[in-house]
C-alpha positions as CSV (number, residue, x, y, z in Angstrom):
1,X,83.2,80.6,91.0
2,X,79.5,79.7,90.6
3,X,79.6,77.9,94.0
4,X,81.0,81.0,95.8
5,X,78.5,83.3,94.1
6,X,75.6,81.0,95.0
7,X,76.6,80.7,98.6
8,X,77.1,84.5,98.9
9,X,73.6,85.2,97.5
10,X,71.9,82.3,99.4
11,X,73.3,83.3,102.8
12,X,73.1,87.0,102.5
13,X,76.7,88.0,101.9
14,X,76.4,89.7,98.5
15,X,73.3,90.6,96.3
16,X,73.2,91.8,92.7
17,X,72.5,95.5,92.9
18,X,69.0,96.7,91.7
19,X,67.9,93.1,91.2
20,X,64.3,94.3,91.4
21,X,64.8,96.0,88.0
22,X,66.9,93.2,86.4
23,X,70.2,94.2,88.0
24,X,73.1,96.5,87.0
25,X,76.3,95.0,85.6
26,X,79.4,95.5,87.8
27,X,77.3,96.6,90.8
28,X,76.6,94.7,94.0
29,X,75.1,95.2,97.4
30,X,76.4,93.7,100.7
31,X,73.7,91.9,102.7
32,X,73.4,91.3,106.4
33,X,76.4,89.0,106.6
34,X,78.5,90.7,103.8
35,X,78.2,94.1,105.5
36,X,79.5,92.5,108.8
37,X,82.4,90.8,107.1
38,X,83.3,93.9,105.1
39,X,83.2,95.9,108.3
40,X,85.4,93.4,110.2
41,X,88.0,93.3,107.4
42,X,88.0,97.1,107.3
43,X,88.4,97.4,111.0
44,X,91.2,94.8,111.0
45,X,93.1,96.8,108.4
46,X,92.7,100.0,110.4
47,X,93.7,98.3,113.6
48,X,96.8,96.6,112.2
49,X,98.1,99.3,109.9
50,X,97.0,102.5,111.6
51,X,96.3,102.0,115.4
52,X,99.2,99.6,116.1
53,X,101.9,101.8,114.5
54,X,103.5,105.0,116.0
55,X,104.2,106.3,112.5
56,X,100.7,106.2,111.1
57,X,97.7,108.5,111.3
58,X,94.2,108.3,109.6
59,X,92.2,110.5,107.3
60,X,88.7,110.6,105.8
61,X,88.7,112.9,102.8
62,X,85.7,113.8,100.6
63,X,84.6,111.8,97.5
64,X,84.2,114.9,95.3
65,X,87.2,117.3,95.3
66,X,88.2,120.3,93.2
67,X,88.4,119.0,89.5
68,X,91.8,120.5,89.1
69,X,93.0,117.8,91.5
70,X,92.6,115.2,88.7
71,X,94.3,117.4,86.2
72,X,97.3,117.7,88.4
73,X,97.4,114.0,89.3
74,X,97.4,113.1,85.6
75,X,94.1,111.2,85.7
76,X,92.3,113.6,83.3
77,X,93.4,112.5,79.8
78,X,95.6,109.6,80.8
79,X,93.6,107.4,83.2
80,X,92.1,104.9,80.7
81,X,91.9,101.3,79.5
82,X,92.3,100.0,75.9
83,X,88.8,99.0,74.6
84,X,87.5,97.2,71.5
85,X,83.8,96.9,70.4
86,X,81.9,94.1,68.8
87,X,81.1,95.6,65.4
88,X,77.6,94.1,65.4
89,X,76.4,94.3,69.0
90,X,78.6,97.3,70.1
91,X,79.4,95.4,73.3
92,X,82.7,96.6,74.7
93,X,85.7,94.5,75.9
94,X,89.1,95.3,77.4
95,X,91.5,94.8,74.5
96,X,94.2,93.3,76.8
97,X,91.7,90.9,78.3
98,X,90.5,89.7,74.8
99,X,94.2,89.0,73.9
100,X,94.8,87.2,77.2
101,X,91.8,84.9,76.6
102,X,93.0,84.2,73.1
103,X,96.5,83.2,74.0
104,X,95.6,81.3,77.2
105,X,96.9,77.7,77.0
106,X,98.7,78.2,73.7
107,X,102.4,77.2,74.0
108,X,103.5,79.6,71.2
109,X,102.4,82.6,73.4
110,X,103.7,81.2,76.7
111,X,106.3,84.0,77.1
112,X,104.1,86.8,75.9
113,X,103.4,89.7,78.3
114,X,100.2,91.4,77.2
115,X,100.7,94.1,79.8
116,X,103.7,95.3,77.8
117,X,101.8,95.9,74.6
118,X,100.9,99.4,73.5
119,X,97.4,100.1,72.3
120,X,98.6,100.1,68.7
121,X,100.4,96.7,69.2
122,X,97.1,95.3,70.6
123,X,95.2,96.4,67.6
124,X,97.8,94.8,65.3
125,X,97.7,91.5,67.2
126,X,93.9,91.3,67.2
127,X,93.9,92.0,63.4
128,X,96.7,89.6,62.7
129,X,95.1,86.6,64.5
130,X,91.6,87.6,63.4
131,X,90.3,87.6,67.0
132,X,86.5,87.8,67.3
133,X,84.1,88.7,70.1
134,X,82.4,86.0,72.2
135,X,79.4,86.4,69.8
136,X,81.7,85.5,66.9
137,X,81.8,89.0,65.4
138,X,84.8,91.1,64.4
139,X,86.2,93.6,66.7
140,X,86.9,97.3,66.2
141,X,90.3,99.0,66.4
142,X,91.3,99.5,70.1
143,X,90.7,103.0,71.6
144,X,91.2,104.5,75.0
145,X,88.3,104.5,77.5
146,X,88.4,107.1,80.3
147,X,88.0,105.5,83.7
148,X,87.2,108.7,85.7
149,X,83.4,109.1,86.3
150,X,82.1,112.6,85.5
151,X,79.4,114.3,87.5
152,X,77.8,117.7,87.5
153,X,77.7,120.2,90.4
154,X,75.2,123.1,90.5
155,X,71.6,124.0,90.8
156,X,68.9,121.9,89.1
157,X,68.0,124.5,86.5
158,X,71.1,126.6,86.4
159,X,74.6,126.3,85.1
160,X,76.5,123.1,86.2
161,X,80.2,122.6,86.6
162,X,82.0,119.3,85.7
163,X,83.5,117.4,88.5
164,X,84.7,113.9,89.0
165,X,83.9,111.0,91.4
166,X,87.3,110.2,92.8
167,X,89.2,107.4,91.0
168,X,91.4,106.8,94.0
169,X,91.5,107.8,97.7
170,X,95.2,108.7,97.5
171,X,94.7,112.3,96.2
172,X,92.7,113.3,99.2
173,X,95.8,112.5,101.3
174,X,98.1,114.7,99.1
175,X,95.6,117.5,99.2
176,X,95.7,117.5,103.0
177,X,99.4,117.1,103.4
178,X,100.0,120.7,104.4
179,X,97.0,120.6,106.8
180,X,98.3,117.5,108.5
181,X,101.7,119.0,109.0
182,X,100.1,122.2,110.4
183,X,97.8,120.5,112.8
184,X,99.7,117.4,114.1
185,X,103.1,116.7,115.5
186,X,104.1,114.1,112.9
187,X,107.6,114.0,111.6
188,X,109.2,112.0,108.8
189,X,108.9,109.2,108.1
190,X,105.2,108.9,108.7
191,X,102.2,107.6,106.8
192,X,98.6,108.6,106.3
193,X,95.9,106.0,105.7
194,X,92.3,106.1,104.7
195,X,89.5,103.9,103.7
196,X,86.7,105.1,101.4
197,X,84.7,104.7,98.2
198,X,86.3,105.1,94.8
199,X,84.6,105.0,91.4
200,X,85.7,103.9,87.9
201,X,84.1,103.3,84.6
202,X,84.6,99.6,84.1
203,X,84.5,97.7,80.9
204,X,85.2,94.2,82.1
205,X,82.1,92.1,83.1
206,X,81.8,88.7,84.7
207,X,84.4,89.0,87.5
208,X,81.9,89.4,90.3
209,X,83.0,91.9,93.0
210,X,86.6,91.8,91.8
211,X,85.9,94.7,89.4
212,X,83.0,97.1,90.0
213,X,82.0,100.7,89.2
214,X,82.0,101.5,93.0
215,X,84.5,100.0,95.4
216,X,86.1,100.6,98.7
217,X,89.8,101.4,98.8
218,X,92.3,101.2,101.7
219,X,95.3,103.3,100.8
220,X,98.4,104.5,102.6
221,X,100.8,107.2,101.5
222,X,104.0,106.8,103.5
223,X,106.2,110.0,103.4
224,X,109.9,110.0,103.9
225,X,113.2,111.8,103.3
226,X,115.0,109.9,100.5
227,X,118.4,111.2,101.9
228,X,117.7,109.8,105.3
229,X,115.7,106.6,104.5
230,X,116.5,103.9,102.0
231,X,113.4,103.6,99.9
232,X,114.2,99.9,99.1
233,X,114.2,99.1,102.8
234,X,110.9,100.9,103.4
235,X,109.4,99.2,100.3
236,X,110.4,95.8,101.5
237,X,109.1,96.5,105.1
238,X,105.7,97.5,103.6
239,X,105.7,94.3,101.5
240,X,106.3,92.3,104.7
241,X,103.4,94.2,106.4
242,X,101.1,93.5,103.5
243,X,102.1,89.8,103.4
244,X,101.6,89.4,107.2
245,X,98.2,91.1,107.1
246,X,96.9,88.7,104.4
247,X,98.5,85.5,105.8
248,X,98.2,86.1,109.5
249,X,95.4,88.5,110.1
250,X,93.1,87.1,107.4
251,X,94.5,83.6,107.5
252,X,95.0,83.2,103.7
253,X,96.8,80.1,102.4
254,X,100.3,81.2,101.2
255,X,100.1,78.8,98.2
256,X,97.4,81.1,96.7
257,X,99.6,84.2,96.9
258,X,102.5,85.5,94.8
259,X,104.4,88.7,94.2
260,X,104.6,90.1,90.7
261,X,106.8,93.0,89.7
262,X,105.5,95.4,87.0
263,X,107.6,95.7,83.9
264,X,108.9,99.0,82.7
265,X,106.2,99.4,80.1
266,X,103.4,98.4,82.5
267,X,104.5,100.5,85.4
268,X,102.9,103.9,85.9
269,X,104.9,106.9,84.7
270,X,105.2,108.3,88.3
271,X,106.4,105.0,89.8
272,X,110.0,104.0,90.2
273,X,109.0,100.4,91.3
274,X,105.7,98.7,91.5
275,X,104.7,95.2,92.8
276,X,101.4,93.4,92.9
277,X,100.5,90.9,95.6
278,X,98.4,88.5,93.5
279,X,95.8,86.0,94.7
280,X,94.7,82.9,92.7
281,X,91.0,83.8,92.2
282,X,88.6,81.3,90.5
283,X,89.4,83.1,87.2
284,X,93.2,83.1,87.7
285,X,95.9,85.1,89.2
286,X,94.8,88.7,89.7
287,X,96.0,91.7,91.6
288,X,94.9,91.9,95.2
289,X,97.2,94.6,96.7
290,X,99.6,96.9,94.9
291,X,102.6,98.8,96.3
292,X,104.4,101.6,94.4
293,X,107.3,103.9,95.0
294,X,105.7,107.2,93.7
295,X,108.8,109.3,94.4
296,X,107.8,113.0,94.9
297,X,105.6,113.1,91.8
298,X,102.2,113.8,93.5
299,X,103.2,116.6,95.8
300,X,105.3,118.2,93.1
301,X,102.3,118.2,90.7
302,X,100.0,119.7,93.3
303,X,102.6,122.4,94.1
304,X,102.8,123.2,90.4
305,X,99.1,123.4,89.8
306,X,98.0,125.0,93.0
307,X,100.9,127.4,93.6
308,X,101.0,126.3,97.3
309,X,104.3,125.3,98.9
310,X,104.0,121.7,100.0
311,X,107.6,121.3,101.1
312,X,108.5,119.7,104.4
313,X,110.7,121.5,106.8
314,X,113.0,119.3,108.9
315,X,112.5,120.4,112.6
316,X,116.2,119.7,113.4
317,X,118.1,120.9,110.3
318,X,115.5,123.3,108.8
319,X,116.1,121.7,105.4
320,X,113.2,122.2,103.0
321,X,112.3,119.5,100.5
322,X,109.5,117.5,99.0
323,X,109.1,114.1,100.6
324,X,109.0,110.9,98.6
325,X,106.1,108.4,98.9
326,X,105.6,104.7,99.1
327,X,102.0,103.7,98.5
328,X,100.4,100.3,99.5
329,X,96.8,100.3,98.0
330,X,94.2,97.5,98.3
331,X,90.5,97.1,97.6
332,X,88.5,96.0,100.7
333,X,86.0,94.3,98.4
334,X,88.8,92.2,96.9
335,X,90.0,91.2,100.3
336,X,86.4,90.1,101.1
337,X,86.2,88.1,97.8
338,X,89.6,86.5,98.6
339,X,88.5,85.6,102.1
340,X,85.3,83.9,100.8
341,X,87.3,81.9,98.2
342,X,90.0,80.9,100.6
343,X,87.9,79.9,103.5
344,X,85.3,77.9,101.6
345,X,85.6,74.1,102.4
346,X,83.5,71.1,101.5
347,X,84.2,68.2,103.9
348,X,82.5,65.3,105.6
349,X,79.2,66.1,103.8
350,X,79.1,69.7,104.9
351,X,80.0,73.2,103.6
352,X,82.1,75.4,105.9
353,X,83.5,78.9,105.7
354,X,86.6,78.6,108.0
355,X,86.8,82.3,108.6
356,X,89.2,83.6,111.3
357,X,87.4,84.3,114.5
358,X,87.9,88.0,114.5
359,X,86.5,88.7,111.1
360,X,83.6,86.2,111.1
361,X,80.2,88.0,110.8
362,X,79.0,86.2,114.0
363,X,81.4,84.9,116.6
364,X,78.8,82.7,118.4
365,X,75.3,81.4,117.9
366,X,72.9,80.6,120.7
367,X,70.4,77.7,120.3
368,X,67.5,77.0,122.7
369,X,67.1,73.2,122.2
370,X,63.3,73.7,121.9
371,X,61.3,76.8,121.5
372,X,58.1,75.7,123.2
373,X,59.6,75.5,126.8
374,X,59.5,78.9,128.5
375,X,62.2,78.0,131.0
376,X,64.7,77.0,128.3
377,X,63.8,80.0,126.2
378,X,64.3,82.3,129.2
379,X,67.7,80.8,130.0
380,X,68.8,81.0,126.4
381,X,67.8,84.6,126.3
382,X,70.0,85.2,129.4
383,X,72.9,83.5,127.7
384,X,72.4,85.5,124.5
385,X,72.3,88.8,126.4
386,X,75.5,87.9,128.2
387,X,77.4,86.8,125.0
388,X,76.1,89.8,123.0
389,X,77.8,92.2,125.5
390,X,81.2,90.7,124.4
391,X,80.8,89.7,120.7
392,X,78.3,89.7,117.9
393,X,76.0,86.8,118.6
394,X,73.4,85.0,116.5
395,X,70.0,83.7,117.8
396,X,68.5,80.7,116.2
397,X,65.5,78.7,117.5
398,X,64.3,77.3,114.1
399,X,64.4,73.7,113.1
400,X,66.4,70.9,114.5
401,X,70.0,71.3,115.9
402,X,71.6,69.6,112.8
403,X,70.1,72.1,110.4
404,X,71.1,75.0,112.7
405,X,74.7,73.7,112.7
406,X,74.7,73.4,108.9
407,X,73.6,77.0,108.6
408,X,76.2,78.4,111.0
409,X,78.9,76.4,109.3
410,X,78.0,77.9,106.0
411,X,78.1,81.5,107.3
412,X,81.4,80.9,109.2
413,X,80.3,81.1,112.9
414,X,83.1,79.7,115.0
415,X,81.0,78.5,118.0
416,X,77.5,77.3,118.6
417,X,76.0,77.2,122.1
418,X,73.0,75.0,122.9
419,X,70.8,75.5,126.0
420,X,69.1,72.3,126.9
421,X,67.4,70.5,129.8
422,X,70.7,69.9,131.5
423,X,71.3,73.6,131.5
424,X,68.4,74.0,133.8
425,X,69.9,71.5,136.2
426,X,73.6,72.6,136.4
427,X,73.9,75.9,134.5
428,X,76.1,74.3,131.8
429,X,75.7,74.5,128.0
430,X,76.9,72.5,125.0
431,X,79.6,74.3,123.0
432,X,80.3,73.1,119.5
433,X,83.4,74.2,117.5
434,X,83.0,74.9,113.8
435,X,86.2,73.5,112.5
436,X,86.5,70.3,114.5
437,X,82.8,69.8,115.2
438,X,83.9,68.9,118.8
439,X,81.3,69.4,121.5
440,X,81.9,69.9,125.2
441,X,79.9,71.0,128.3
442,X,80.9,74.4,129.6
443,X,79.7,76.3,132.6
444,X,77.8,79.5,131.8
445,X,80.1,81.3,134.2
446,X,83.1,80.3,132.1
447,X,81.5,80.7,128.7
448,X,82.8,84.1,127.6
449,X,86.4,83.1,128.5
450,X,86.1,79.8,126.6
451,X,84.6,81.4,123.5
452,X,87.1,84.3,123.3
453,X,89.8,81.9,122.2
454,X,90.2,82.0,118.4
455,X,90.1,78.8,116.4
């Protein structure tokens, strides 16, 4: 964990937010490389799950919506975590996480499922085993902690109305369901996907970008007629899509992935079935991507609270009904964290991020062998301009070639191109592959074609 965090800071992937003022817990900024990697993962998700499918369309809904939205969805009053406090320092902890840490490695609790405990049962367990905080102090009785972030809307000096920063992007899709039906030619089954910021009051600290106040979600609501489509088949098809995106598009090692079904007690009240695709992060197995069969709960709730008819009319039979929904939802930030962990390699005295070609922040790096020779610098600039037309390319004329290779390996650049004295003679350059460290001479005329092949 410390190694990944150090590399991410040192090479400009991820910075602690507000570091100038001592930082802010559970908040991070994405640097020059991190912003590129985040964008590439985001674009890959959109391309694979929206653009390549006939049954998918996109949406970009607002972050702040009518507050009644969150009442209808059930978030107001029931969207919470169980929290305990250090009775001396008043530091807060997730009660379930405190118990998980206590039972970890103890054979007597090997079969215990903490996620099945009620908040009262958590309190009883903490009291029975006299569990203390990390500072050695006693803990309070667990209580619920609301996850929705409140904000105020209105004039600076006038009356203000309470609103909420969205806790998930999904509700924006349900709010626009009727608009989508009225303005497009979609017919069931079809899905609506969007990527955007969500916000939650987080208690847990120390899990880096895995759990933050502000994060980027990629959610899909897939609508279907339960009388015409078997929900179990659709559910399995989306599980396969999720698995393929992670293993093939992002190149993740399958040994670090697993499916975990939610128990009846753990599963949300609106869900008929929920699975998590877990990844083995440095701090253990944790949810990466969730998928839930939400039935017709959300559209029904918004019909009830808004009074607007959200039924679908079958264009062939004229049957009116409320569609059911399957929802795959993932955090883009968690995908990035997983990619960093999974691609990090130490081998042959070097550190390498073996990122897939299409998501690497830079696809190529151009090195003029020396920076004090105008003819070499001019030719290198010509090569850089040519390559930049095709893919994001890095320019580096500092230090010796070995140090430049080391830097590009650490940031995951698949190819390095060196312009040297021989280039001036025959218009060829040295191409070095990141993973194999193999070097070969390639004609500048063939360079783009050679570098476009993924590793």
